[in-house]
LOTOR-917925 format. One record per residue (C-alpha): residue number from 1; z, y, x. Coordinates in steps of 0.05 Angstrom, whole numbers, plus 32768, in hexadecimal, padded with zeros to 4 digits. Each point is the difference from the previous one (the first is absolute). Layout:
N
TIPA num   zz   yy   xx
TIPA NUM    Z    Y    X
...
***
This chain:
391
TIPA num   zz   yy   xx
TIPA   1 7E49 86F8 7E5C
TIPA   2 7FBB 8013 7FE6
TIPA   3 7FDC 7FC3 8020
TIPA   4 802E 7FD8 7FD4
TIPA   5 7FF7 8015 7FBC
TIPA   6 7FBC 800C 800F
TIPA   7 7FD2 7FBC 7FD8
TIPA   8 7FB9 7FF7 7FE8
TIPA   9 8024 8007 7FC0
TIPA  10 802B 8043 8011
TIPA  11 7FC1 802A 8029
TIPA  12 8015 8039 802C
TIPA  13 7FF9 8047 7FD5
TIPA  14 7FC6 801E 8011
TIPA  15 7FC1 8023 7FE0
TIPA  16 7FFC 7FE0 7FB7
TIPA  17 802C 7FDA 7FDC
TIPA  18 7FFE 7FDF 7FB4
TIPA  19 8024 8041 7FE4
TIPA  20 7FCE 802A 8023
TIPA  21 7FCD 8027 7FDB
TIPA  22 7FBC 7FED 7FFC
TIPA  23 7FE5 803C 8030
TIPA  24 802C 7FD8 8037
TIPA  25 7FC9 7FCE 800C
TIPA  26 7FF7 7FB9 8007
TIPA  27 803D 7FD3 800F
TIPA  28 7FFD 7FDD 8041
TIPA  29 7FD7 7FBB 8004
TIPA  30 803D 7FD6 800B
TIPA  31 8025 8027 7FC2
TIPA  32 7FBF 7FEC 7FD5
TIPA  33 7FFE 7FB6 801F
TIPA  34 8052 7FF6 7FF1
TIPA  35 8001 801F 7FB6
TIPA  36 7FB4 7FDE 7FEC
TIPA  37 8021 7FB7 8017
TIPA  38 8042 8001 7FCE
TIPA  39 7FF6 7FDF 7FB8
TIPA  40 8009 8028 7FCC
TIPA  41 8029 7FCA 7FDF
TIPA  42 8028 7FF7 803A
TIPA  43 802B 8035 8025
TIPA  44 7FFE 8002 8043
TIPA  45 803F 7FE1 8027
TIPA  46 8019 8036 801C
TIPA  47 7FFE 804F 7FF7
TIPA  48 7FC7 8018 7FD6
TIPA  49 7FE2 803E 7FD7
TIPA  50 802F 8036 7FF8
TIPA  51 8031 7FEB 802B
TIPA  52 800F 7FBE 7FD0
TIPA  53 8033 7FD3 8017
TIPA  54 7FFC 7FB2 7FF4
TIPA  55 8031 8004 7FC0
TIPA  56 7FD5 8033 7FD9
TIPA  57 7FC1 7FD6 8011
TIPA  58 8020 7FBD 7FE7
TIPA  59 8011 8025 7FBC
TIPA  60 7FB9 8012 7FFD
TIPA  61 7FED 7FB7 800B
TIPA  62 8029 7FE5 7FCE
TIPA  63 7FE3 802E 7FCA
TIPA  64 7FC1 7FE8 8015
TIPA  65 801D 7FB9 7FFC
TIPA  66 8019 8015 7FB6
TIPA  67 7FC3 8019 7FE1
TIPA  68 7FDA 7FC2 801F
TIPA  69 8031 7FD8 7FD2
TIPA  70 7FFA 8026 7FC6
TIPA  71 7FAD 7FF4 8003
TIPA  72 7FDF 7FCB 7FDC
TIPA  73 7FEC 7FD5 8040
TIPA  74 8045 8002 800B
TIPA  75 8014 7FEC 7FC6
TIPA  76 7FCC 7FC9 7FFA
TIPA  77 8018 7FDF 8043
TIPA  78 8047 8001 7FE8
TIPA  79 7FE9 7FD7 7FC3
TIPA  80 7FD3 7FCF 8025
TIPA  81 803D 7FF8 8031
TIPA  82 802F 7FEF 7FC1
TIPA  83 7FD2 7FCA 7FE2
TIPA  84 7FFB 7FE1 8042
TIPA  85 804C 7FFE 800B
TIPA  86 8007 7FE5 7FBC
TIPA  87 7FCC 7FC6 8009
TIPA  88 8028 7FF4 8042
TIPA  89 8040 8000 7FD8
TIPA  90 7FE3 7FCA 7FCE
TIPA  91 7FE7 7FD7 8037
TIPA  92 8040 7FFB 8021
TIPA  93 8022 7FEF 7FBD
TIPA  94 7FD1 7FCE 7FF2
TIPA  95 8008 7FDB 803B
TIPA  96 804C 8001 8001
TIPA  97 7FF8 7FE1 7FBB
TIPA  98 7FDC 7FC9 8019
TIPA  99 802E 7FF1 8039
TIPA 100 8035 7FF9 7FD3
TIPA 101 7FDC 7FDB 7FD0
TIPA 102 7FE6 7FCF 8037
TIPA 103 8045 7FF7 801D
TIPA 104 802C 7FF8 7FB7
TIPA 105 7FC6 7FCA 7FF1
TIPA 106 8013 7FDC 8047
TIPA 107 8044 800A 7FEC
TIPA 108 7FFF 7FE2 7FC1
TIPA 109 7FD6 7FC7 8018
TIPA 110 803A 7FF1 803C
TIPA 111 8032 8009 7FCA
TIPA 112 7FDB 7FC7 7FD9
TIPA 113 7FF8 7FD2 8034
TIPA 114 8042 8005 8014
TIPA 115 8018 7FEA 7FB8
TIPA 116 7FD5 7FCE 8000
TIPA 117 801A 7FE5 8041
TIPA 118 8048 8006 7FEA
TIPA 119 7FF0 7FD9 7FC1
TIPA 120 7FD4 7FCC 8024
TIPA 121 8041 7FF5 802A
TIPA 122 802C 7FFC 7FCC
TIPA 123 7FD3 7FCC 7FDB
TIPA 124 7FFB 7FD0 803E
TIPA 125 804D 7FFF 800D
TIPA 126 8006 7FF5 7FAF
TIPA 127 7FD2 7FC7 8007
TIPA 128 801E 7FE5 8038
TIPA 129 8045 8002 7FDA
TIPA 130 7FD4 7FD3 7FCB
TIPA 131 7FF9 7FCB 802E
TIPA 132 8048 8003 8014
TIPA 133 8012 7FF5 7FB5
TIPA 134 7FCF 7FCB 7FFF
TIPA 135 801F 7FDC 803F
TIPA 136 8046 8009 7FE3
TIPA 137 7FEE 7FE3 7FBE
TIPA 138 7FE6 7FBB 8021
TIPA 139 803C 8005 802B
TIPA 140 8033 7FFB 7FBB
TIPA 141 7FD6 7FC7 7FEB
TIPA 142 8034 7FD0 7FE3
TIPA 143 7FD9 7FC0 800C
TIPA 144 7FD6 7FF9 803D
TIPA 145 7FE9 7FBF 7FE6
TIPA 146 7FE7 8015 7FC5
TIPA 147 7FC9 8042 7FEE
TIPA 148 7FEF 8011 7FB7
TIPA 149 7FE4 8038 7FDE
TIPA 150 8046 800C 7FE6
TIPA 151 801B 8013 8037
TIPA 152 8014 8049 8028
TIPA 153 7FC4 7FFF 802C
TIPA 154 7FD3 8003 7FC6
TIPA 155 801F 8043 7FE0
TIPA 156 7FEC 8029 8048
TIPA 157 7FD5 8038 7FE7
TIPA 158 8029 8010 7FC7
TIPA 159 803D 8013 8026
TIPA 160 8008 804B 800D
TIPA 161 7FF7 800C 8050
TIPA 162 8038 802D 7FFC
TIPA 163 802C 8003 7FC3
TIPA 164 801B 803F 7FEE
TIPA 165 7FD0 8029 8030
TIPA 166 7FC4 7FF8 7FDB
TIPA 167 7FD8 8041 8002
TIPA 168 7FC3 801E 7FD9
TIPA 169 7FBE 7FF6 8020
TIPA 170 801D 7FBF 8024
TIPA 171 7FE2 7FBA 7FDE
TIPA 172 800E 7FB6 801A
TIPA 173 7FDD 7FBD 7FF2
TIPA 174 7FFD 7FC2 8026
TIPA 175 8004 7FB6 7FF5
TIPA 176 8014 7FC2 8029
TIPA 177 7FD8 7FC2 7FFE
TIPA 178 800D 7FAD 800E
TIPA 179 7FCE 7FF6 803C
TIPA 180 8013 7FB6 7FEE
TIPA 181 7FDE 8006 7FBE
TIPA 182 7FB7 8003 8020
TIPA 183 7FDF 7FD2 8031
TIPA 184 7FF8 8012 8048
TIPA 185 7FC0 8003 8012
TIPA 186 8005 7FF5 804C
TIPA 187 8019 7FC3 7FF3
TIPA 188 7FC2 7FE5 7FF3
TIPA 189 7FF0 7FFB 804E
TIPA 190 802E 7FD3 8028
TIPA 191 8018 8007 803F
TIPA 192 7FB3 7FE6 8020
TIPA 193 7FDB 8034 7FE1
TIPA 194 7FE5 7FC8 7FC7
TIPA 195 8008 800B 7FB7
TIPA 196 8035 7FD8 7FD8
TIPA 197 7FDE 7FD2 7FD5
TIPA 198 803E 8001 7FC9
TIPA 199 8007 804F 8008
TIPA 200 7FB7 8007 7FF2
TIPA 201 8000 7FDA 7FC4
TIPA 202 8038 8026 7FE7
TIPA 203 7FDD 8043 8006
TIPA 204 7FBE 7FE2 7FE0
TIPA 205 802F 7FF7 7FC2
TIPA 206 8019 803F 8006
TIPA 207 7FBB 8022 8000
TIPA 208 7FF2 7FD7 7FC9
TIPA 209 8042 8016 7FD6
TIPA 210 7FEC 8047 800F
TIPA 211 7FBC 7FF6 7FD7
TIPA 212 7FD8 7FFB 8048
TIPA 213 7FD3 7FCF 801C
TIPA 214 801F 7FD2 8039
TIPA 215 7FC8 800B 802C
TIPA 216 8015 8050 8004
TIPA 217 803B 7FE7 8032
TIPA 218 7FC7 7FEC 8036
TIPA 219 7FF8 8045 801E
TIPA 220 8056 7FF8 8004
TIPA 221 7FFD 7FC7 8023
TIPA 222 7FCC 8013 8035
TIPA 223 802A 8037 8011
TIPA 224 8038 7FD4 8010
TIPA 225 7FE9 7FC5 8027
TIPA 226 7FF8 8001 8043
TIPA 227 7FAD 7FF2 800A
TIPA 228 7FC4 8026 7FEF
TIPA 229 7FE5 7FCF 7FD0
TIPA 230 7FED 801B 7FBE
TIPA 231 8010 7FDE 7FBB
TIPA 232 7FD0 7FFF 7FC3
TIPA 233 800D 8046 7FE3
TIPA 234 802A 8011 803B
TIPA 235 7FFB 8037 8036
TIPA 236 8010 8005 804C
TIPA 237 7FF6 8035 802C
TIPA 238 7FB5 8004 7FFE
TIPA 239 800F 8018 7FB5
TIPA 240 8036 8038 8019
TIPA 241 7FD6 8017 8036
TIPA 242 7FC2 8013 7FD4
TIPA 243 802E 802A 7FCE
TIPA 244 7FEA 8044 8002
TIPA 245 804B 8011 801F
TIPA 246 8006 7FBF 8029
TIPA 247 8044 7FDD 800E
TIPA 248 800D 7FBC 8024
TIPA 249 8018 7FC1 7FDB
TIPA 250 8044 7FEE 8013
TIPA 251 7FF6 7FB3 8003
TIPA 252 804B 8000 8001
TIPA 253 8039 8013 7FCA
TIPA 254 8006 8042 7FDF
TIPA 255 8030 8034 8020
TIPA 256 800B 8024 7FBA
TIPA 257 7FED 7FE0 7FBD
TIPA 258 7FDF 803E 7FF3
TIPA 259 7FD1 7FE5 8032
TIPA 260 7FE0 7FCA 7FCF
TIPA 261 7FD8 8038 7FDF
TIPA 262 7FD5 8007 8043
TIPA 263 7FEC 7FB3 7FEB
TIPA 264 7FBE 8001 7FE7
TIPA 265 8003 7FFC 7FAE
TIPA 266 8046 8012 8002
TIPA 267 8000 8049 7FEA
TIPA 268 7FF1 7FEE 7FB6
TIPA 269 803F 7FE1 7FF8
TIPA 270 8021 8036 8011
TIPA 271 800D 8011 7FB4
TIPA 272 7FE3 7FCA 7FD2
TIPA 273 800A 7FE0 7FBC
TIPA 274 8000 8021 7FB9
TIPA 275 8007 804B 800C
TIPA 276 800E 7FF0 804A
TIPA 277 8042 7FEC 7FF3
TIPA 278 8008 7FD2 8036
TIPA 279 8003 8008 804B
TIPA 280 7FE7 7FD0 803C
TIPA 281 8044 8017 8020
TIPA 282 8028 7FE1 7FC8
TIPA 283 7FF1 7FC4 8020
TIPA 284 7FF9 7FFE 8044
TIPA 285 8036 800E 8037
TIPA 286 8003 7FF4 8049
TIPA 287 8048 8006 8007
TIPA 288 801B 7FC6 7FD9
TIPA 289 801C 7FB7 801C
TIPA 290 7FC7 7FE5 7FDB
TIPA 291 8032 7FE7 7FC0
TIPA 292 7FEC 8019 7FBD
TIPA 293 803E 8018 7FD3
TIPA 294 7FF9 7FE2 7FC2
TIPA 295 8035 8035 7FE5
TIPA 296 7FC9 803C 800C
TIPA 297 7FBE 7FDE 8012
TIPA 298 7FCC 801B 7FCE
TIPA 299 7FD3 7FCC 7FD2
TIPA 300 7FC8 8003 802F
TIPA 301 8027 7FF3 8039
TIPA 302 8022 7FC0 7FE0
TIPA 303 7FC2 7FF0 7FE3
TIPA 304 7FE7 7FF5 804C
TIPA 305 8039 7FD0 8012
TIPA 306 7FDC 7FB9 7FED
TIPA 307 7FC7 7FE7 7FDD
TIPA 308 8029 7FE7 7FCC
TIPA 309 801B 8044 7FF2
TIPA 310 7FD6 801C 7FCA
TIPA 311 7FFB 804C 7FE4
TIPA 312 802F 7FE4 7FC3
TIPA 313 8036 7FDC 802E
TIPA 314 8001 803D 8025
TIPA 315 800C 802D 7FC3
TIPA 316 8037 7FD8 7FEF
TIPA 317 8021 8009 8038
TIPA 318 7FF8 804B 7FFB
TIPA 319 801B 7FFE 7FAD
TIPA 320 8042 7FD7 801E
TIPA 321 801B 802B 8035
TIPA 322 8001 8039 7FCE
TIPA 323 803B 7FD9 7FDC
TIPA 324 801F 7FDB 8044
TIPA 325 7FF3 7FFD 8043
TIPA 326 7FF1 7FC3 802F
TIPA 327 803C 7FF7 8028
TIPA 328 7FE2 7FC9 8023
TIPA 329 7FB3 7FE1 7FFD
TIPA 330 801C 7FC5 7FD8
TIPA 331 8001 8036 7FC3
TIPA 332 7FC9 7FF8 7FFC
TIPA 333 8002 7FC0 7FD8
TIPA 334 8019 802D 7FCA
TIPA 335 7FBA 801D 7FF6
TIPA 336 7FDA 7FE4 7FCC
TIPA 337 7FC3 7FDE 8022
TIPA 338 8021 7FEF 803E
TIPA 339 8004 7FB8 801A
TIPA 340 800D 7FDE 8040
TIPA 341 7FB4 7FFA 801A
TIPA 342 8001 804E 7FFF
TIPA 343 803F 800F 801E
TIPA 344 7FF8 7FD1 8035
TIPA 345 7FBE 8023 800D
TIPA 346 8017 8045 8008
TIPA 347 8047 7FF6 8010
TIPA 348 7FF1 800A 8056
TIPA 349 7FDD 8042 7FEA
TIPA 350 803B 8020 7FD4
TIPA 351 8048 8018 8002
TIPA 352 8030 802E 7FDA
TIPA 353 801A 802F 802F
TIPA 354 7FCE 8034 802F
TIPA 355 8013 801B 8047
TIPA 356 7FCB 8042 8001
TIPA 357 7FF8 803A 7FCF
TIPA 358 7FD4 802F 8007
TIPA 359 8019 8049 7FEF
TIPA 360 7FDD 8049 7FEC
TIPA 361 801D 8042 7FF9
TIPA 362 7FD8 8039 7FE8
TIPA 363 801E 8046 7FFB
TIPA 364 7FDC 804B 7FED
TIPA 365 8029 8035 800A
TIPA 366 7FDF 8041 7FE8
TIPA 367 7FBC 7FDC 800F
TIPA 368 8011 7FEF 8041
TIPA 369 7FF9 7FAE 7FFC
TIPA 370 8015 7FCE 802D
TIPA 371 7FFE 7FB3 7FF6
TIPA 372 8014 7FCC 802F
TIPA 373 7FF2 7FB3 7FF2
TIPA 374 8029 7FCF 802C
TIPA 375 8011 7FB2 7FFF
TIPA 376 804B 7FE6 800E
TIPA 377 8013 7FBC 8013
TIPA 378 803F 7FEB 7FE6
TIPA 379 802E 7FD8 8035
TIPA 380 8047 7FEB 7FDE
TIPA 381 801D 803D 7FDE
TIPA 382 7FD1 8035 802B
TIPA 383 7FB9 800F 7FFB
TIPA 384 7FD2 8012 8039
TIPA 385 7FC3 802C 7FFF
TIPA 386 7FC1 7FD8 8018
TIPA 387 7FD4 803B 7FF0
TIPA 388 7FFC 804F 7FF7
TIPA 389 7FC7 8028 7FEA
TIPA 390 7FFC 804E 7FE7
TIPA 391 7FCC 8001 7FD1
***
């Protein structure tokens, strides 16, 4: 049992112990080395001076720790630690705030886009409803053999899209135009790809009535005919290929009426006249059968019908139809200045009914805009869509 309780920290009793008087002599070498290797600030793990146990040494170390805590060094370290914690806390808060602001901004954009898409879809559907209303007006026409400005189709655009369902922020405007009141520019070209001389003469008269030189029509003729021979002041493929943004000369019919502005010099007629009040599109089409409705044609188109049709006679026709309507081409005899010679010259070009109408419907729904342009061809008591464009 003695060997079991003997260790380097509990040496066997000998001639000297820490409690022995000085005259007892020096401590053994092993005892001196053992006690000198223990730091003052750290109690030994087991055993100790005066038979002190681990519990007592723990209390002594705690007292030393408290003394260090109350010292200036400890307070400075604690103060520095608190400042670091505050800075880290602020950085975390700022980071989280930035993330929240970023997410909220993205959410706001997504909500705005979703609202715009909803309004855009609704605007498009309302525009389509406008086209349906226009087709219904054409189908309800009482007399398909006569078309004037006093009929229901002319009122399109002033009729609400959905009566009793008008909401704030939704607006609609539109219109319907008789395409038989215009000159079909594609009819300048005959089936052999050559220019029809009578149609060419009509177009030259139209340009004169518009206040432009008739030579301005030459690039249009070059665009339409099948050859590559350039007319004086005209333009063929070589001209268009050398533009800053080159494109081909069609040498064929126009696919859309707006394509006419690709022709050399035609862009300036997009709007012209006094205060830019006139548009070339008011006089040209590609959808009619070539007949001009004298009840709806503008003065310039009426003036282009024949060499004998001067500006004064064309104006007289416009004035006459303000009070009456032409139920047949023979009613032109009632117009002051009209004679048999003029009537015989223009009779093959004119009619009092229309077969083709262009329709435009524009809707603004809380800033989202939808526009549709279409062309309807009337066949009996029905109207068939032959062109559709979402603007």
